[in-house]
N, C-alpha and C positions, 0 to 999 in steps of 0.2 A: 833776276826774277825771284822771288821769296818762294821757296819749294814749300808745299803743303806737308810732306812727310817730315822734313827734317826741322822746320822752324815753328810750325804750330805751337809747341810746348815752350818755345823759347819766348815767343810773342806773349802767350798768355801770361808766363811768369812776370815779365819786364811790365807789361802796361797794366797787368791787374793788380800788382802791387803798387805800382805807382798811383793808380786812381783810388784805391780802397785801403792801402796800408801805410799810407805816408805816416811817418813817425810810430811805425808800427810796434817798437819796443814798448810804448805805454798807452797805444791805443785800447787795446783789450780792456785793460785795467780801468782806465779813465772812463770807458764807455760804462761799464757795469757799474762803478762805484758811484755814479753821478745820481744825486738825490732831487736835483732840479735842474731846469734848463736857462736859468737867468742869465748867464754868460752868453748862451747861444742868442736869447732876446735882445740882449745889450748889443752884440756884433750886430746882428740882422738889421735892427731899426736904425742903427748908426751907418749901416752901408748901404741900404736900399732906398730908392726915392720913396716919399710918404704914400703915393698912390697903390704901391704894391700890395697885395693882399697877403697876409700871412695868417695861418691858421694854427693854433696852440691845442690840439684836441684834448679834453678833458678826460677821454678814455686812457690817456698815458699818465702813470702813477707821477712822473717827474713834474708834468705840468699842473697836477694837483698841489704839489708841493711849493710852487713859486711864490714869494711873496712883493713880486713887483710887477706881475701882469695878470690878468684875468684869463683863465683857460676857456675854450670855445667848446659849447655842446655842438658836436659836429659829427655826423654819420660818415666814419672814415670808408665803409664799405661802397657808399656812393661814387667813389672814385674810380671803381672797376666796372668797366662797360658789360661784363660778364660776371655772372654769380657763380663761377665754377671754382674759385678759389676759397681755400680753408685757412688763410692767413691769419693767425691768431694775435699778432702784436700789433702796435698801434706807434705812428711815427711821432717824434718830438714836434716837429713842425711841416706844415704844407706851405710852400712858397709857390705863388703864382706869377712865375717869371713871364715877363712881356718882350724880353729881347737877350742878346747875347751877354750884354753887361750885367744883367741880374744875375744870370747864371754864374758868371764869374765870381761876382761879390758872394754868392752864397757858398761857391766852393772854397773860396778863401777863408770864410768864416769856419766851415766845417773842418779844412786842412788846420787852422789855427786851433781849435778846440776840439779835434780828435772825434769828429761824428763822421757817420758812413753816409752817403749820399746816393739817393736812388732818383731815377727821373720817370715820370708818366707822361707818354705822348698821348694815346688814346685810351689807356685802360684795358687793352684788350687781352692781357695775359691771361692764359685759361687758368692759372692756378693764383692770380692775383699779385704776380711778384712787382708789378708796377708801385706797389706798396713796399717794395724791398723785401729782405729776408732776417731781418734784425731789429730788436726792438729799440725804440727811441732813437730812430734814424731821421735824416732830413729827406723828405720828398718834395722834388721841384715839379710841379705841374706846369708843362710846356704847352698847354692847348692854346694859349693865346700868342704863341710864336707860330702863327699859321699863315703866313704871307703866300701867296701865288703868283710868280712872274714867269710869262712866258715868252720867249724870244720865238717869234715864228719865222724868221731868217734862217737861223741855224738849227730849229728844232730842238732845243734846250728848254728846260724849267728849272727855276731856282724856287724851292720851296724852304719853309720853315718847318723844323721837327714836329711841331705840333699841328700840321695841316692834316685834315681828315681826308681819306680816300675819296669819298664821295664827292666833295667839293673840287678835289684835283680831277677827277673824270670829267665833271662838268665845265670846268673853265679850260682844260686842254682841247676838249672837243669844239669848242667854239673856232680853233684853229684847225681842226681836221687831224688831231694828235690825242694820243692818249699814253698811259703808262701801262707797262705789263705787269698788273699787281692783281691782289684778291679781290673777292666779290664783296667783302663786309664795308658797307660805305662808311661807317662811322669808326673804322680802325684808324689809328695814328699812323702817320708816315714812318716815323723813325724805328719803332720797334718792328715793323713789318719789313721794312727795306733791309736793316741789318742782319737781320734772321735769314735773309734769303728773298723774301717775297713772291711765292708763288701763285699763278692765277690762271685764267682761262687761255691766255695768249702764251703761256711757258713754253710749249712746244715749238710756237713760230718765233718767238722772241728772247726766250731765256727767262731768267728770273728778273725780277727789278734790282736786286743788288747788282747783276751784270752790267746794268745801264747807268750805274752811279759814276759821275764823272769827277766831282770833288765834294767836299765836305768841309764845313767850319765847325770847330770843337772846340772845348774847354776842357784843359788837363788837370791834373791835381794841383798843380800850382796857380791855378786860376787864370793861365794865359790862353788866349784865344788863336788857335792855330788852322792853317789851311793844310788840308790833305788830299792830296792827288797823286798821280803816278810819279811824279818827280820829286814832291815834297812831303816828307813822311811815308815812303813808299811801304814800309812794313805795316804801318797803322792802316794805310789804304787797302792792303791785301786782306789783313784780318777784319775790317769792318764791313767788308762784303760778304756776309754769311756766316760770321762766328756768331752772331747775337748782340743784342744792344746791352748798353749800360755794363760793360766789363772792362773798357779800356779808357774811353773819354766821354765827355757828353758832348753828342753832336747836336748843333743847334740849326743847321742849314745844310741843304743837299742841292746840288747842282746835277740833273739827271738829264741823259739822252732820251727823248720823247721817240714814240714809234707812232707811225700812221696808224690812224683808227681803221678798222675794217669798214670797207664801204657799206657791208651787208653781213649780219649774222643768219644763218639759216640753221634751223635746229629741229631735229628729229627725236621725238622722245616715245619709247615703247614700255608699256607696264604689264607684268604679268603676276598672277596671283602666287601664294607660297608652294604650291605643288609643283611649278617651275623653277624654284629659286635655285636648285642645284644645277641644272642644265643651262641657265642664264650665266651663273657665276663661271661655270667651265667654259662657256664660250666667249666671255669678255676676256677671261685669260688667254684663250687661243688666240684672239685677235690681237692681243697686245705681244705674245710670245713667238708665234709662228709667222715667219718673215715669209713662208712659201705661201700662206693662205692671204697675209696681208702686208704690204709694204706701203705705209701711210704717208702721205705729205704732211707738212708740218702745219698745214691750213686746217687740219682734223684735230679734233679733241674728244675723246670718249670718256664719259663718266658715268659711274653708276651708283645707284642708291640701294641698299637692302635693308628692309625692314621686317617686322613679324608678318606684317598684312600685305606685303607686295615687294616685288623687286623691279627696279625700273633702269634702264640704259638710255642716255642722251646722246645723241651724236650732234657735235656742233661744228660749223664750216665756216671759215673766216675768208674763203676765197672766191674765184668767180668761174671756175670750172666745174659746173653741178654735176656733170658726169662722175667725178670723182666721189661726190658725196653719195650720188644715188649707187653706186657701186658698193660703197661701204654699208650701206643700208641693207643691200642684198646679202653682203657677206654675213652680217649680223643674224639675219632671221632665216638663212637657208637651213639651217639643221634645228631651229626652236619651234616650240610649238606657237601656233598662233596668238599675238598678244591679246590681252584683254582691253587695252586700249592703246591708241596710237594718237600722235598730234604732230603735226609739221607747219612750221610757221616760219616768217622772215621778220627780222626786225632791223632798224638801224642801231648802231652800237651804243648810243646813250640810252635807248629804250630798253636794249639788252642788259645793261649794267644796272638801271633802274629796276627792272623786274628780277633779277638776279640777287639783288642787294638784301632782300629780306625787308625792305621798309616800304616798298610800295602800298598804298593804301587804295587802289583805284581811281584816284582823281587824275592820275597821269600828268601830275604837276611835278616835272623834273627838278625845276628850280627850288620849289619848296623843300622837297625831300631829299635832295643832292647838295644844295648849295646853302640854303637858309635856315635848314632845321639844326637847332641846337641843342634838343634834348633827343639824343638817339635811343633806342630800346634798349632794354637790358633784359637778361636772361639767366635764370638759376640752371645751370648745366654742368656737368662734369664730361671732358674730354680726353680721349687717347688717341696717339697715332703710331703707325709702323710702317716702315719702309720694306719692300719686297723685292727682290731680284730673282725669283722663281714662282712659277704657279702654286697655289695652295693644293696639296694632293686630295684626291677624291675621297679618302677615308677621313681627312681631317676637315673636309667640308661637310661631310656629314656630321661629325661631332659638333662642329661650329652650328650648323643649323638647327640642331637639337636644342643646344644651349640657348639659342636665340629664342626659340619658341617656348622654353620653359618660364622665362620671366614674367613678371607682372609691371607692365609699364611698356615705354618705348626706348628702343636703342635704335639709332640711326647709324649706319656705316656708308661712308662716302669712299668709293674708289675712284682715284685719280691718276692719270698717267703721269710719268716724272721722266719721259723720253724726249725724242724730237730734237729741236735746236739745242735745248738746255744741257742735253748729255753729250754733246759734240764739243763743249769748251772743255779745255784740258783740267784736269782735276785740280792742278796747282795754281790754275790761273786767279781763284779768289778762295778764300776760306771755306767756302761751303762745300762739305764732305761727301754729298748723297747723289752725286750725279749719275753713277752707276746704276741705281735702282730702275726697275720698270714701271712700278705703281706704288701708291701708299693707300692705306686705309685710314680714315679718321673716324673713330668710334664716338658716339656722342649721345650722353643720356640725359634725359630731361624728367627730374622727379617731380611728381605731382605737389608735394608738399615735404616739408624737411623731416617729417616722422617716416615718411615713405622711403627716404633718401639712402638710409644705411641698407637696406634690403636690396634696393636698385643698385647700388654701389657695388654689392658682394656680386650680383648679376654680371654686372659690366665687366669687373674683374675675371669672373671665370670665362665670360666670352671671350674677352680680350687674352687673357693668359693661354687659353685654349690653342690660340694660333701663335701668340709670341714665343711660346716654348718651342714651337716646332719649326718657327721661320726666324732667321736671326739677321732680320734687314736693319736694325738700328744700329748706331754707333757703338752701343755697348754689346758687342759681338760675344765677348768671353763670358760677360754676365749671364746672357741668353742663353749660350751653350751650355753652361753650368746647370741652370734652370732645366733645360731639356735633358740633360744627363739623369738629373734628379727625378723626374717625373716621366721619363720614358717609359717605365714598367710598373707604375704605380696608379692606383685607382684614382679619379678625380677627386683633388682636395675639396674638403667641404668649405674651406674659406681661404682666399688668398688675399695678399696684401701687398702692394708696391708703391713705394714712395720714396722722394728723394729730400735730404735734408743738410743744411750746412753742419759742420762739425760741431758747434756749440749746442745745438739744437738736438744733435743725436746723443751728446752726452747727457744732457739735461733730461731728456726722455727716458733713457736706459739706467738711469742713475737710481729710481724709485722713490725719487722725492719729487718728482713733476706734480703739480698741484692744479694744472689746467690753466694757471694765468699767464704761463710763457713769462714770467719775469725772472730771467736768469739770474739778476743780480741778488734778489732776494733769496733765491734758493741754492746758488751756487758759491755766493762769494760772501753775503753778509749773514747768512742764516747760522746761528750759534748753537741751537740745540737741534739735533738731526735725530729723525725718528729711530726708536729702537723695536726690535722684533724679537719675539719669543721663538726660537727655531733651533734644530739640531741639524747639521750638515755632515756629509762623509764624502770622500772622493776616491776614485781609481782612476789609473793610467792604464791605457791598453796598448800593445804593439801588434796586435792581431784581431781580427774580427771576433765577436761574441759567438760562440757555437749556436747552431739551431736549436739543440737540447737545452741549453742555458736560457737561450730567449724565450722558450715555451715556459719554463719555469718563472723566469722573471715576470713575464705578462700574466700568468695565473696568479702569484704572489702581489703583483701591483693591483689586481683586480679584487683582491679579498679583502683590503684593509678599509677601514671606516674613518675618512679624512681624505688628505691629499699630499701627495710625495710629488716634488718637482724635481727632474732630472735634467739636467743641462749637460749636452754633449758638446766639446768645445775641441776643435781641431789643435794638436801641438806640432804641426810640421812648418812647412815654409821656411823662411830665413833663420828662425830661431834653431831649427835642426840643422842648418848648415855650420853652424858655430862648433869648434871643435868641444867634445865633451871634456876635456882637460883644461879648457881655456877659463873656467870659471868653475866654483864649486857647485854650481847647479846640476843635478845628476840626471835629469829626466828627458833630454833633448832627443833621444831615439824613440820617444813614443808618438803614435800616429794621434792618439785622441785621449781625452780624459771624461769622466762622467763625474759631475757633482750631484750628490743625492741631498735634498733638503726635505725636512718636513716641519710643518709649522701646527703645532698643538692648538687646538682650541682653547685648552685650559690645562692648568697643572695637573688636575684630576685624570684628565685624558691621555697625558704624556707618556707614562709608562706602557700603555696598549700601544701608542703610535710608535714610539721606540722599538718596540718589538717588530712591529711590522716593517719599519724602515730596515732594521737589521736583516729580517728574512728576504726582503726584496735586494738589498745589498749582497747577501751572500749568493743568491741565485746567479748573479753574474760575476761571483769572485772565482777566478781559476787561475790557471799557471800563469796564464799572460797578463794578469792584474794583481800584482802584490805589491804596488808602489802607490804611494799617495803623496799629493802636492803638500810641501811642509806648511805653506800658508794656510792649509785647511786642516788644522791640527786636529787630532782625534783622540780622546784620552781614554776611550774604550776599544782602540783598534787592535791592542794586543791580545785581548780576550777572545777576539776572533781568529787571528791569523797567528797564533803561537805555533811555530813548526820545529821539528826534530834539528833541522839546520841550525837554528838561533841558539848560540852559546850564552847570551845576555840579553834581558830585557829590562830596559827601564820603564816601568809602567807608569810614571809620572808623565812622560812625554810620548809613549808608544813607539820609541826608537828602537829598533832591533839591531844588533851587531852580530856579524857572524861570516861563514864563507862567503855568503852572498849579500852581504849588507855591509861590508868591512869599512868600519868606522874607525877602528884602530889598526886591525891587521895589515890593511891596505891601504893606508892612509895617503899613499902617492896617488891613489886613482881618484882621490878628492870624491869619493863616491859615498854620501849619506842620504838614507832613504827612510821613508816611515813605512813600517809594515802596515798592511791593511787587510 
């Protein structure tokens, strides 16, 4: 058995590098240095059958530069089923594969020519990552690999990776089977299943990934391999829950089907906002207090919280209705009378249809679950958190206040993550979240793009209010640090939380990003970099700045006409563990440094702003801060920091030497410092 704690990172390294960094020594340079995609077009046109559709979007600069093919005016964003993503890059080509052989041929061309490959199954990624995360990549559209084959005798199904969840629900139901998947009928199977695949039957049958028996996949060498318990067992472990697109390109799934519920009974109760806190507390009590409730896996309780109302729905997939009725009684026992209640029964397919978000009132399941080719798209932003404990009363108050303060609509869906899926050993698959009790999905629907920034800030404030205090996602250390930071502080006026690959991060913080997302132009080919008129200073600190000096610092900062930027940078961690005499660098024992920067509006204004900068600088200059980073050389430092201990001053460099700065007297200590 592959163990979760010991083998996850090994598998990530082995297979991620295999699929995305083949010939890694020159991939990055060749990818960025490309001025056109002519070689790629030649390789694909000679490898793929003529009917295969390939699109070279004109929005990609390298396609505009081609001399051998015409680029296509194509809206790449239409490939995403949701409009939540803000992906600013565009692919070199989109290939509409029809079978595994097409995928193999594309991968071989990509490996040969050093292109990154990303696959799109249904385009349901909330951030648009089905388009990849890098400029000028290859996107393989899998939606035509959508076959559905049901074996009614052993209760298994074989599905193409591009099959949609809706048609799978419809086809399997004809044999009284189903899959334990999500509610969005237009989702592609591959991304959903490889990331775990949670749905209404999760408490009864576990995750969709738990029922994957076998996969067919293309590796980085373009080989079609079979993956199951006995063949490629480590990949079989990793692909069930660690997410799609990381290791290989899965083209086919064999899945153990489950019996569709004979009947779905649903009770829904709704309250107005004045009862929101009581309802949220009761929902948590039902999930966490085993003395109150010990639900069977046939029950599924979920809650929706909005500004205008809060609602709890109880789903029941069994036939013992006493259990269902008792749960309703437990829910309502200590709550105010709901403003609205509903109780109804449905067969499984009708329930799926009604829950999918595509029901149009016609009741034509076949049209909307099977034949519908154009699925709805939404412009939204979503976040998610896991919880292993209840949200406290105090934080519920803050959360509800934040929710009420926004102009727009945030929807929060609380879903249970216990039941059968939590009984599967954590090292059985790569899915790491089995020990949590519930999760919250935060979703925002901006009314227009102009309104989006304001609403995103509102969503982040509401989301961070909880995420700082409860550390249920996998980045526990990151979240705990945010909690320590904000625990005793006023509410931030703005928060941002985002993820980037390393090159995108470097590009964004470099100061040369122009919004194009063209790393090649700005990081590799650009010869004339921007110049700035500024003055900077620097100080190291081995102790906190005193309250008295902070007061002086803030007063002086506020007194100036212009802008001083101060960047506080930590200087601890691994660099502080290297012995101080290992190299000539003398500042390893400091905790942090401050870089002070002023950018004058014009030369006439410079003297006034320099005086202001020096006054701010001196406010936090004390016995704990008399060292400056040599790379931030400061010619006028010695005018500020001359002391009786200094025996010699080299004013041209600002280097002091003396009993405390031993450049010559104690050269064995290798201690050279800049006076500040």
